[in-house]
C-alpha positions as CSV (number, residue, x, y, z in Angstrom):
1,X,-37.4,6.9,-24.4
2,X,-35.6,8.8,-21.6
3,X,-31.8,9.0,-21.9
4,X,-29.9,6.9,-19.4
5,X,-28.5,8.5,-16.3
6,X,-25.0,9.9,-16.3
7,X,-22.3,7.3,-15.9
8,X,-18.9,7.3,-14.2
9,X,-17.8,10.7,-15.4
10,X,-20.9,12.7,-16.4
11,X,-19.3,16.1,-17.0
12,X,-17.1,16.4,-20.1
13,X,-13.7,17.7,-19.7
14,X,-12.7,20.4,-22.1
15,X,-9.2,20.3,-23.6
16,X,-8.5,23.4,-21.4
17,X,-9.2,21.4,-18.3
18,X,-6.0,19.4,-18.8
19,X,-3.0,21.8,-18.4
20,X,-0.1,21.9,-20.8
21,X,2.5,19.2,-20.2
22,X,5.6,20.4,-18.5
23,X,8.0,20.0,-15.5
24,X,5.2,20.7,-13.0
25,X,3.1,17.9,-14.4
26,X,6.1,15.5,-14.2
27,X,6.6,16.4,-10.6
28,X,3.0,15.8,-9.8
29,X,3.0,12.4,-11.5
30,X,6.3,11.4,-9.7
31,X,4.7,12.4,-6.4
32,X,1.8,10.2,-7.1
33,X,4.2,7.3,-8.0
34,X,6.0,7.9,-4.7
35,X,2.7,7.8,-2.8
36,X,1.8,4.5,-4.3
37,X,5.3,3.1,-3.3
38,X,4.8,4.3,0.2
39,X,1.4,2.5,0.3
40,X,3.2,-0.6,-0.9
41,X,5.8,-0.3,1.8
42,X,3.1,0.1,4.4
43,X,1.3,-3.1,3.1
44,X,4.4,-5.3,3.6
45,X,5.0,-4.2,7.2
46,X,3.5,-7.3,8.8
47,X,5.2,-9.7,6.4
48,X,8.6,-8.6,7.5
49,X,8.4,-8.3,11.3
50,X,5.2,-10.0,12.3
51,X,6.8,-12.0,15.1
52,X,8.4,-8.9,16.7
53,X,5.2,-6.9,16.2
54,X,3.1,-9.6,17.9
55,X,5.5,-9.6,20.8
56,X,5.7,-5.9,21.2
57,X,1.9,-5.3,20.7
58,X,0.9,-8.4,22.8
59,X,-0.8,-10.2,19.9
60,X,-1.1,-14.0,19.5
61,X,-0.5,-15.9,16.3
62,X,-4.2,-16.0,15.3
63,X,-4.6,-12.3,16.0
64,X,-1.5,-11.6,13.9
65,X,-3.0,-13.3,10.9
66,X,-6.2,-11.2,11.2
67,X,-3.9,-8.2,11.4
68,X,-2.8,-9.0,7.8
69,X,-6.0,-10.2,6.3
70,X,-8.2,-7.2,7.4
71,X,-5.7,-4.8,5.9
72,X,-5.6,-6.6,2.6
73,X,-9.4,-7.0,2.4
74,X,-10.0,-3.3,2.8
75,X,-7.1,-2.5,0.5
76,X,-8.6,-4.5,-2.3
77,X,-12.1,-3.3,-1.8
78,X,-10.9,0.3,-2.0
79,X,-9.2,-0.4,-5.3
80,X,-12.5,-1.5,-6.9
81,X,-14.5,1.6,-6.1
82,X,-11.9,4.4,-6.0
83,X,-12.4,5.6,-9.6
84,X,-16.0,6.8,-8.9
85,X,-14.8,8.7,-5.9
86,X,-11.8,10.4,-7.4
87,X,-14.0,11.5,-10.3
88,X,-16.4,13.0,-7.8
89,X,-14.1,14.7,-5.3
90,X,-11.3,15.4,-7.9
91,X,-8.1,13.5,-8.4
92,X,-6.1,16.3,-6.7
93,X,-8.1,16.5,-3.5
94,X,-8.8,12.8,-3.2
95,X,-5.1,11.9,-3.7
96,X,-4.0,14.4,-1.0
97,X,-6.6,13.3,1.4
98,X,-5.9,9.6,1.1
99,X,-2.1,10.0,1.3
100,X,-2.5,12.1,4.4
101,X,-4.9,9.7,6.0
102,X,-2.6,6.7,5.4
103,X,0.4,8.5,6.9
104,X,-1.4,9.9,10.0
105,X,-2.9,6.6,10.9
106,X,0.6,5.1,11.3
107,X,1.4,7.5,14.2
108,X,-0.6,5.8,17.0
109,X,-0.2,2.2,15.8
110,X,3.0,1.3,17.7
111,X,1.4,2.4,21.0
112,X,-1.7,0.2,20.6
113,X,-2.0,-3.0,22.6
114,X,-5.7,-3.8,22.2
115,X,-6.7,-5.9,19.2
116,X,-9.9,-4.0,18.3
117,X,-8.3,-0.5,17.7
118,X,-5.3,-2.1,16.1
119,X,-7.5,-3.9,13.5
120,X,-9.7,-0.8,13.0
121,X,-6.6,1.4,12.3
122,X,-5.0,-1.1,10.0
123,X,-8.3,-1.5,8.1
124,X,-8.5,2.3,7.6
125,X,-4.9,2.3,6.5
126,X,-5.7,-0.4,4.0
127,X,-8.7,1.5,2.7
128,X,-6.7,4.7,2.2
129,X,-3.7,2.9,0.7
130,X,-5.9,1.0,-1.7
131,X,-7.2,4.2,-3.2
132,X,-3.8,5.3,-4.5
133,X,-2.9,2.8,-7.3
134,X,-6.1,3.5,-9.3
135,X,-5.3,7.2,-9.1
136,X,-1.8,6.7,-10.3
137,X,-3.0,4.7,-13.3
138,X,-5.3,7.5,-14.3
139,X,-2.8,10.3,-13.6
140,X,-0.1,8.6,-15.8
141,X,-2.5,8.1,-18.7
142,X,-4.5,11.4,-18.4
143,X,-1.8,14.0,-18.0
144,X,1.0,12.6,-20.1
145,X,1.0,13.4,-23.8
146,X,0.5,10.5,-26.3
147,X,4.2,9.9,-27.0
148,X,4.8,9.3,-23.3
149,X,1.7,7.3,-22.3
150,X,3.6,4.0,-22.6
151,X,6.2,5.4,-20.3
152,X,3.4,6.3,-17.9
153,X,2.3,2.6,-18.1
154,X,5.8,1.7,-17.2
155,X,5.7,4.0,-14.2
156,X,2.5,2.3,-13.0
157,X,4.2,-1.0,-13.6
158,X,6.8,-0.1,-11.1
159,X,4.2,-0.6,-8.4
160,X,4.1,-4.3,-9.3
161,X,7.8,-4.9,-10.0
162,X,10.1,-2.3,-8.4
163,X,8.1,-1.4,-5.3
164,X,7.5,-4.9,-3.8
165,X,11.2,-5.9,-4.3
166,X,12.5,-2.7,-2.9
167,X,10.2,-2.7,0.1
168,X,11.7,-5.7,1.9
169,X,15.3,-4.4,1.9
170,X,14.3,-0.9,2.9
171,X,12.1,-2.1,5.8
172,X,14.7,-4.7,6.9
173,X,17.3,-1.9,7.3
174,X,14.9,0.2,9.3
175,X,13.9,-2.8,11.4
176,X,17.5,-3.8,12.2
177,X,18.9,-0.4,12.9
178,X,16.1,1.8,14.2
179,X,13.6,-0.6,15.8
180,X,10.2,-2.1,15.0
181,X,8.4,1.2,15.5
182,X,9.8,2.4,12.2
183,X,8.0,-0.4,10.4
184,X,5.0,1.9,10.8
185,X,6.6,5.3,10.8
186,X,8.6,4.8,7.6
187,X,5.7,6.1,5.7
188,X,5.8,9.5,7.4
189,X,8.8,11.3,5.7
190,X,8.1,9.7,2.3
191,X,4.4,10.5,2.4
192,X,5.3,14.2,3.3
193,X,7.5,14.4,0.2
194,X,4.8,12.8,-1.9
195,X,2.2,15.3,-0.6
196,X,4.4,18.3,-1.5
197,X,5.0,17.0,-5.0
198,X,1.3,16.2,-5.6
199,X,0.1,19.5,-4.2
200,X,2.6,21.3,-6.5
201,X,2.3,19.3,-9.6
202,X,-1.2,17.9,-10.1
203,X,-3.9,20.1,-11.6
204,X,-6.9,21.1,-9.4
205,X,-9.7,19.6,-11.4
206,X,-13.3,20.6,-10.2
207,X,-15.4,18.7,-7.7
208,X,-18.6,17.1,-9.1
209,X,-20.7,16.4,-6.0
210,X,-23.8,16.4,-8.2
211,X,-22.8,12.9,-9.3
212,X,-24.1,11.5,-6.0
213,X,-27.6,11.8,-7.5
214,X,-26.7,8.9,-9.8
215,X,-24.6,6.9,-7.3
216,X,-24.9,3.1,-7.7
217,X,-25.8,2.5,-4.0
218,X,-27.0,-1.0,-4.5
219,X,-23.8,-2.1,-6.3
220,X,-21.7,-0.4,-3.6
221,X,-23.5,-2.0,-0.7
222,X,-23.4,-5.4,-2.2
223,X,-20.0,-5.3,-3.8
224,X,-17.9,-4.1,-0.8
225,X,-19.0,-6.9,1.6
226,X,-18.6,-9.5,-1.1
227,X,-15.0,-8.5,-1.8
228,X,-14.2,-8.3,2.0
229,X,-15.6,-11.9,2.4
230,X,-13.7,-13.3,-0.6
231,X,-10.4,-11.8,0.4
232,X,-10.8,-12.9,4.0
233,X,-11.4,-16.5,2.8
234,X,-8.3,-16.5,0.7
235,X,-6.1,-15.2,3.5
236,X,-7.6,-17.2,6.4
237,X,-8.8,-20.4,4.6
238,X,-5.7,-22.5,4.8
239,X,-5.0,-21.6,8.4
240,X,-8.6,-22.6,9.4
241,X,-8.5,-25.7,7.3
242,X,-11.0,-24.3,4.7
243,X,-14.5,-25.8,4.8
244,X,-13.9,-27.6,8.0
245,X,-14.2,-24.2,9.6
246,X,-17.8,-22.8,10.0
247,X,-16.4,-19.2,9.6
248,X,-14.8,-20.0,6.2
249,X,-17.9,-21.9,5.1
250,X,-20.2,-19.0,5.8
251,X,-17.9,-16.4,4.4
252,X,-17.5,-18.4,1.2
253,X,-21.2,-19.0,0.8
254,X,-22.5,-15.5,1.6
255,X,-19.5,-13.7,0.1
256,X,-19.7,-15.8,-3.1
257,X,-23.5,-15.3,-3.4
258,X,-23.1,-11.5,-2.9
259,X,-20.3,-11.4,-5.4
260,X,-22.3,-13.2,-8.1
261,X,-25.2,-10.9,-7.4
262,X,-22.8,-7.9,-7.6
263,X,-21.6,-9.0,-11.0
264,X,-25.1,-9.5,-12.3
265,X,-26.1,-6.1,-11.0
266,X,-23.1,-4.5,-12.7
267,X,-23.8,-6.1,-16.0
268,X,-27.3,-4.6,-16.2
269,X,-26.9,-1.3,-14.3
270,X,-26.8,1.9,-16.3
271,X,-24.0,3.4,-14.2
272,X,-21.8,0.4,-13.1
273,X,-18.5,0.5,-11.3
274,X,-17.2,-2.2,-13.7
275,X,-18.3,-2.5,-17.3
276,X,-18.1,-6.3,-17.5
277,X,-18.9,-6.2,-21.2
278,X,-15.2,-5.5,-21.7
279,X,-14.6,-9.2,-21.2
280,X,-16.0,-9.7,-24.7
281,X,-12.9,-8.2,-26.1
282,X,-10.1,-10.7,-26.6
283,X,-7.4,-8.1,-25.9
284,X,-8.9,-7.1,-22.5
285,X,-9.7,-10.7,-21.6
286,X,-6.1,-11.7,-22.3
287,X,-4.6,-8.7,-20.6
288,X,-6.6,-9.1,-17.4
289,X,-6.0,-12.9,-17.2
290,X,-2.3,-12.4,-17.9
291,X,-2.1,-9.6,-15.3
292,X,-3.5,-12.0,-12.6
293,X,-1.1,-14.7,-13.8
294,X,2.1,-12.7,-13.8
295,X,1.4,-11.2,-10.4
296,X,0.7,-14.7,-9.0
297,X,4.0,-15.9,-10.7
298,X,6.0,-13.1,-9.2
299,X,4.5,-13.5,-5.8
300,X,5.0,-17.3,-5.8
301,X,8.7,-17.0,-6.8
302,X,9.3,-14.3,-4.2
303,X,7.7,-16.5,-1.6
304,X,9.9,-19.5,-2.6
305,X,13.1,-17.5,-2.3
306,X,12.1,-15.8,1.0
307,X,10.8,-19.1,2.6
308,X,13.9,-21.0,1.7
309,X,16.4,-18.4,2.9
310,X,14.5,-17.7,6.2
311,X,13.2,-21.1,7.1
312,X,15.9,-23.4,5.7
313,X,19.0,-21.3,5.9
314,X,17.9,-19.2,8.9
315,X,18.6,-15.8,7.3
316,X,17.3,-12.7,8.9
317,X,15.4,-10.2,6.6
318,X,18.4,-7.9,6.3
319,X,20.5,-10.9,5.1
320,X,17.9,-11.9,2.5
321,X,17.5,-8.3,1.3
322,X,20.3,-8.4,-1.4
323,X,18.3,-11.0,-3.3
324,X,15.3,-8.7,-3.5
325,X,17.5,-5.7,-4.4
326,X,18.9,-7.7,-7.3
327,X,15.5,-7.5,-8.9
328,X,14.5,-4.1,-7.6
329,X,17.3,-1.7,-8.5
330,X,17.8,-2.8,-12.2
331,X,14.1,-2.1,-12.8
332,X,15.0,1.6,-12.8
333,X,16.8,1.0,-16.1
334,X,15.0,-2.0,-17.5
335,X,11.5,-0.6,-17.1
336,X,12.2,2.5,-19.2
337,X,14.0,0.4,-21.8
338,X,11.1,-2.0,-22.1
339,X,8.7,0.9,-22.3
340,X,10.8,2.5,-25.1
341,X,10.8,-0.8,-26.9
342,X,7.0,-1.2,-26.7
343,X,6.6,2.4,-27.8
344,X,8.0,1.6,-31.2
345,X,5.4,1.0,-33.9
346,X,7.4,-1.8,-35.4
347,X,7.5,-3.8,-32.1
348,X,4.4,-6.0,-31.4
349,X,3.9,-5.9,-27.6
350,X,2.4,-9.5,-27.9
351,X,5.9,-10.8,-28.8
352,X,7.4,-8.9,-25.8
353,X,4.8,-10.4,-23.6
354,X,5.5,-13.9,-24.8
355,X,9.2,-13.6,-24.4
356,X,8.7,-12.2,-20.9
357,X,6.6,-15.2,-19.9
358,X,9.3,-17.5,-21.3
359,X,12.0,-15.8,-19.2
360,X,9.9,-16.1,-16.1
361,X,9.3,-19.8,-16.9
362,X,13.0,-20.3,-17.5
363,X,13.7,-18.6,-14.1
364,X,11.4,-21.1,-12.4
365,X,12.9,-24.0,-14.4
366,X,16.4,-23.2,-13.0
367,X,14.9,-23.3,-9.5
368,X,14.0,-27.0,-10.0
369,X,17.6,-27.8,-8.9
370,X,17.0,-26.3,-5.5
371,X,18.6,-28.2,-2.7
372,X,19.1,-27.6,1.0
373,X,22.8,-26.8,0.2
374,X,21.9,-23.6,-1.7
375,X,22.8,-20.2,-0.3
376,X,21.9,-16.7,-1.3
377,X,24.3,-16.5,-4.2
378,X,22.6,-19.4,-5.9
379,X,19.5,-17.3,-6.5
380,X,21.2,-14.5,-8.4
381,X,21.0,-16.0,-11.9
382,X,17.3,-16.8,-11.2
383,X,16.7,-13.2,-10.2
384,X,18.6,-11.9,-13.2
385,X,16.0,-13.6,-15.5
386,X,13.2,-12.0,-13.5
387,X,14.8,-8.5,-14.0
388,X,13.9,-8.7,-17.6
389,X,10.9,-11.0,-17.5
390,X,8.7,-9.0,-15.1
391,X,8.6,-5.7,-17.0
392,X,8.4,-7.5,-20.4
393,X,5.1,-9.0,-19.2
394,X,3.6,-6.2,-17.1
395,X,4.0,-3.4,-19.6
396,X,2.5,-5.2,-22.6
397,X,-0.3,-6.5,-20.4
398,X,-1.2,-3.0,-19.3
399,X,-1.0,-1.8,-22.9
400,X,-3.5,-4.4,-24.0
401,X,-5.8,-3.4,-21.1
402,X,-5.8,0.3,-21.7
403,X,-4.8,1.2,-25.2
404,X,-7.4,-0.9,-26.9
405,X,-10.2,1.2,-25.2
406,X,-11.6,4.6,-25.9
407,X,-10.6,7.5,-23.7
408,X,-13.9,7.5,-21.8
409,X,-13.5,4.0,-20.5
410,X,-10.9,5.0,-18.0
411,X,-12.8,4.7,-14.6
412,X,-14.2,1.3,-15.5
413,X,-11.0,-0.4,-16.6
414,X,-8.9,1.3,-13.8
415,X,-11.0,-0.1,-11.0
416,X,-11.1,-3.5,-12.7
417,X,-7.4,-3.7,-13.3
418,X,-6.5,-2.6,-9.8
419,X,-9.0,-4.9,-8.0
420,X,-7.7,-7.9,-10.0
421,X,-4.1,-6.8,-9.1
422,X,-5.0,-6.9,-5.4
423,X,-7.0,-10.1,-5.8
424,X,-4.0,-11.8,-7.6
425,X,-1.9,-11.2,-4.5
426,X,-4.6,-12.8,-2.3
427,X,-4.8,-15.8,-4.7
428,X,-1.0,-16.2,-4.7
429,X,-1.0,-16.2,-0.8
430,X,-3.7,-18.9,-0.7
431,X,-2.2,-21.0,-3.5
432,X,1.3,-20.9,-1.9
433,X,-0.1,-21.8,1.5
434,X,-2.1,-24.8,0.1
435,X,0.8,-26.1,-2.1
436,X,3.5,-25.7,0.6
437,X,1.4,-27.4,3.4
438,X,0.1,-30.2,1.4
439,X,3.2,-31.0,-0.6
440,X,5.3,-30.8,2.5
441,X,3.0,-33.3,4.2
442,X,3.2,-35.6,1.2
443,X,7.0,-35.4,1.0
444,X,7.4,-36.0,4.7
445,X,5.3,-39.1,4.5
446,X,7.3,-40.4,1.5
447,X,10.6,-39.7,3.2
448,X,9.6,-41.5,6.4
449,X,8.6,-44.5,4.3
450,X,12.1,-44.6,2.8
451,X,14.1,-47.7,3.7
452,X,16.7,-47.1,6.3
453,X,15.0,-44.2,8.0
454,X,13.8,-46.3,11.0
455,X,17.3,-47.6,11.7
456,X,18.6,-44.0,11.9
457,X,16.2,-42.8,14.6
458,X,17.5,-44.6,17.7
459,X,18.0,-42.3,20.6
460,X,16.5,-38.9,21.4
461,X,19.3,-36.9,19.7
462,X,19.2,-39.0,16.6
463,X,15.4,-38.7,16.4
464,X,15.6,-34.9,16.8
465,X,18.2,-34.7,14.1
466,X,16.2,-36.9,11.8
467,X,13.1,-34.8,12.3
468,X,15.0,-31.6,11.5
469,X,16.5,-33.1,8.4
470,X,13.2,-34.5,7.1
471,X,11.4,-31.3,7.8
472,X,14.0,-29.2,5.9
473,X,14.1,-31.7,3.0
474,X,10.3,-31.9,2.8
475,X,10.1,-28.1,2.7
476,X,12.7,-27.9,-0.1
477,X,10.8,-30.5,-2.2
478,X,7.5,-28.6,-1.6
479,X,9.1,-25.4,-2.8
480,X,10.3,-27.2,-6.0
481,X,6.7,-28.3,-6.6
482,X,5.6,-24.7,-6.3
483,X,8.1,-23.8,-9.1
484,X,6.6,-26.6,-11.2
485,X,3.2,-24.9,-11.0
486,X,4.8,-21.6,-12.0
487,X,6.3,-23.2,-15.1
488,X,2.9,-24.6,-16.1
489,X,1.3,-21.2,-15.7
490,X,4.0,-19.6,-17.9
491,X,3.6,-22.3,-20.6
492,X,-0.2,-21.8,-20.7
493,X,0.1,-18.1,-21.1
494,X,2.8,-18.3,-23.8
495,X,0.2,-20.3,-25.8
496,X,-2.6,-17.9,-25.0
497,X,-0.5,-14.9,-26.1
498,X,0.0,-16.5,-29.5
499,X,-3.7,-17.1,-30.1
500,X,-5.9,-14.8,-28.1
501,X,-5.1,-11.0,-28.2
502,X,-5.0,-8.8,-31.2
503,X,-2.3,-6.2,-31.8
504,X,-2.4,-2.8,-30.2
505,X,-0.3,0.2,-31.2
506,X,1.3,2.9,-29.1
507,X,-0.7,6.2,-29.0
508,X,-0.2,8.3,-32.1
509,X,1.5,5.4,-34.0
510,X,-1.6,3.5,-35.2
511,X,-1.5,2.2,-38.8
512,X,-2.9,4.6,-41.5
513,X,-6.5,4.2,-42.4
514,X,-9.8,4.5,-40.5
515,X,-9.2,4.2,-36.8
516,X,-11.0,1.3,-35.1
517,X,-13.9,2.3,-32.9
518,X,-13.3,2.0,-29.1
519,X,-14.3,-1.3,-27.6
520,X,-17.9,-1.5,-26.6
521,X,-18.3,2.3,-26.5
522,X,-22.0,3.0,-25.5
523,X,-24.0,5.9,-26.9
524,X,-24.0,7.5,-23.5
525,X,-20.3,7.1,-22.9
526,X,-18.7,8.9,-20.0
527,X,-16.4,11.8,-20.6
528,X,-12.7,11.4,-21.2
529,X,-10.6,10.5,-18.2
530,X,-7.3,9.4,-19.8
């Protein structure tokens, strides 16, 4: 029987291929971390100043929504397939090329007025930005020594906790003081710094173009369109009223069919982009599900706060920024502390995960007292619980996903984790849109049926005042319903944490005795990546 073809990393890396750890390596890893944060800032451009961008670039409301969804679709699709490409073109060259591409594409964007080139440029930006998080995950776990790998996981976790909460205040300041053009150009100085650090610090591993002989073309050509369709449905579905729209119906049917075919193909292919057999492991199943859940929780709670302050209280982004900074800045201290805690052999990361979920649930529970009288200061205690809850969930989840695998499983799990990370944000967007719209309609109807409302609506001024009051109150009640959903999700995952995953130990601190074999390690395993 002929041996199977080479898989994701067909050329073994000798120990000499990984340079000794030192200050130069640290600078390279930090440069990669900065590049990922820059990509995150670029992603949230349209969320902050979409109204102003539409006016300046002569875009309508519907065009503006496509401006967002096209970027996200290509961003998530890139995350899924990046590991194969950085193993082929080398991490060093691929990281430099994608960071440079993302930055340069921002230069002409403020001067574009036609929809087609705008969408093409944003799609290419989304593609280049989506390639960076999987590279960061591999860099942190490949080049850091075993005692520091958990801190590398904490560094990667910053892209899910620190970056999104810092991005809005940073962009709000640029938007208010320098103009809307800098919503695009903000990436230029930061990307330049990241490029210098990456070029200096990351090792120049060899190019392996021979891997194209075993490229999984069928999986790539089926998988990319399916992901683009699914993400577009999630971002555009509620606006187009879901299956009442022929576009959403066709995208759902064909995208879903292609995605199922892609998963079946990956299950049986000798050189898959994803090794779906990992889902047989309880640790990996729990970690991937919990990753999706916590990102949905964080996104929903952030949307609740932002929607309330901007729509109910009328805050501008710069006025709402201190609430996000309350979560962002303490992460610089809390994330290393949680990583140090999880790096202790005596500490079971499952307990840390469970406590983190409880803190997030408690944060949402405190939000159930939300009323239209709240102001920015009322959210600080809720944000304080998230300061500790978010890293206490993200770091154990990533430990369960990566440390229970063999060193050669890196490309497979990296692409899967990052694609699910992006897909979780799309799911959170769709879930929030559905809950807010439907619950707002429900509460509006209930409030209108309340005795005495008819008698208060005589006269145009009274009717307008009543409409404004009812709309605000219905929105507040809908936001409270969103927080109820968050509490339910947290409760479910506290239970799953107690029964589903097994324990994983920090690198180099495993219990004595024969080491457990890597999860589902095939005979023709790819070479070490981490």
